[in-house]
C-alpha positions, 0 to 999 in steps of 0.5 A, a space after each residue: 499499499 502506497 502511503 502519502 507520508 507528507 500528509 501524515 507528517 504535516 498533521 503530526 507537526 501541526 498538532 504536535 502529536 506524540 501518540 497516533 491512532 491508526 484506523 484502517 478498514 478491513 480490506 487494508 488490515 494486512 497492511 496495518 503493521 507496515 503502516 504502523 512502522 512507517 508512521 513510527 519512523 516519523 518519531 511518534 508512537 502508534 496504536 492500531 485500532 482493530 475494530 471494524 471501520 464502517 466509513 469516514 463517519 466511523 471515527 472513535 475520537 472519544 475512545 482514542 482521547 481517553 487512551 491518550 492519543 492526540 491524533 487519528 490517522 484515518 485511511 481510505 476515506 475522504 474527509 467527513 467529520 468536521 468536529 472531533 475531540 482529537 484531530 483526525 487526518 484522512 488519508 485517502 486510498 485510490 485504486 490502481 485498477 483502471 475501470 476504463 477497459 471494462 467500460 470500453 468493452 461493455 459500453 454497448 450494454 448502455 445502448 439506448 441511454 442518451 444521458 447518463 449520470 456517473 457516480 463512484 466512491 472515493 477509490 475510483 474518482 481519479 478515473 471519472 474523466 477517462 470514463 466520461 470521455 469514453 461515454 461521450 465518444 459513444 454518444 452518451 452524454 455524461 453528467 457528474 453531480 456535486 454532492 452535499 456531504 461527500 467531498 468530490 464531484 461524482 462521489 457518493 457515500 452510503 448515507 449521501 447520494 446527493 451527487 446523483 440527486 444533483 443531476 437526476 432531472 437531466 439524465 436517463 440513468 446512472 452508471 455506478 463504478 465500483 463493486 457490490 450492490 449497496 451503493 447502486 441500490 442506494 442510488 436507485 432508491 434515492 432517484 428512482 432511475 435505472 441504475 447500471 453497475 460497472 463492476 470492477 471485480 466481475 469486470 462487466 456492466 449490468 443493470 441492477 433493476 432485478 435486484 432493485 425490484 427484490 429490494 422493494 419487496 423486502 422493504 414492503 414486507 419490513 413495513 408490514 412487520 413494523 405496522 404489525 409490531 407492538 414492541 419496537 427496538 430502536 438501534 442507536 450507535 454512540 459512534 461520533 459520525 453515526 449517532 442519531 441525537 434525535 433518538 428520543 424524538 423518534 421514540 416518542 413518534 413511534 409511541 404515538 403510533 400506539 407501539 411500545 418503543 425501547 432505545 437500544 444503545 451500542 457502539 459497534 452494532 451486532 445482532 448478538 447484543 439483543 439476543 434475549 430481548 423479546 422485540 417484534 421489530 428493530 428500527 435502525 437509526 445508525 448507518 443505513 448499511 446495517 439494514 442490508 449487511 446484518 441479519 438480526 433475529 427480528 426484522 429490521 428497517 431503517 428509520 427513514 424507510 418508516 417515515 416514508 411509509 
């Protein structure tokens, strides 16, 4: 893993840091020791955070301050949280896997699309100009929107599809560059437009329409379960960037629906922590990805989905 040491060195100097916490997502854990050695060579002592990292919003600033750290180096994501208990420097990770050949070989799968919105995560932002050029040369007018929460044009987050919303009114469909279905499903849900995925792992382009229809069916079933529920658990996390501070208002709102609501707080959200609690349904107020990534013993639905029902 190539590290921009200058960014870290400047942050250490700026904040006069002596003890540095290193936060790395699961996919880069194999480089943790190497990264620690590289940073300690700058004259500081490091601590490796072993807990899973679920995005730029997942920064354990309070915990690291309690341990005596005076700086967090957060890898792989672009800047997000503005105010933290100790300084955080974001060191972005950009992929060396160029998706341009995949688009060139599969661009015919976008035939019939006249105007398309191009979106991706931080890993593939460097390739957006080249991808736009390929699409434009194939008579597909390309639009790259500006986000509200994310840092760069065309960038989306699990909780922020505003780069897509920004150009929703002028495009026929969206092309997401990356892997997995979480982000493409989020775009489809936010815009109700056809979404194609340029999958860098499968090396192809495909429409997610079938998966989106399955998602809509699952959502309707969850809404029915919520409407039928008597006892509702409200999941709230204490993670700085994922905490919903309106959770007591949410409890009141749910109880006004004639249900009994229980606020369940945890830092790292995991199903086993609620075993033994006799709940009918869970309402998630933390990271929206939890709804799709974790399997709980009772149905789980995001709070924004409840409010839309």
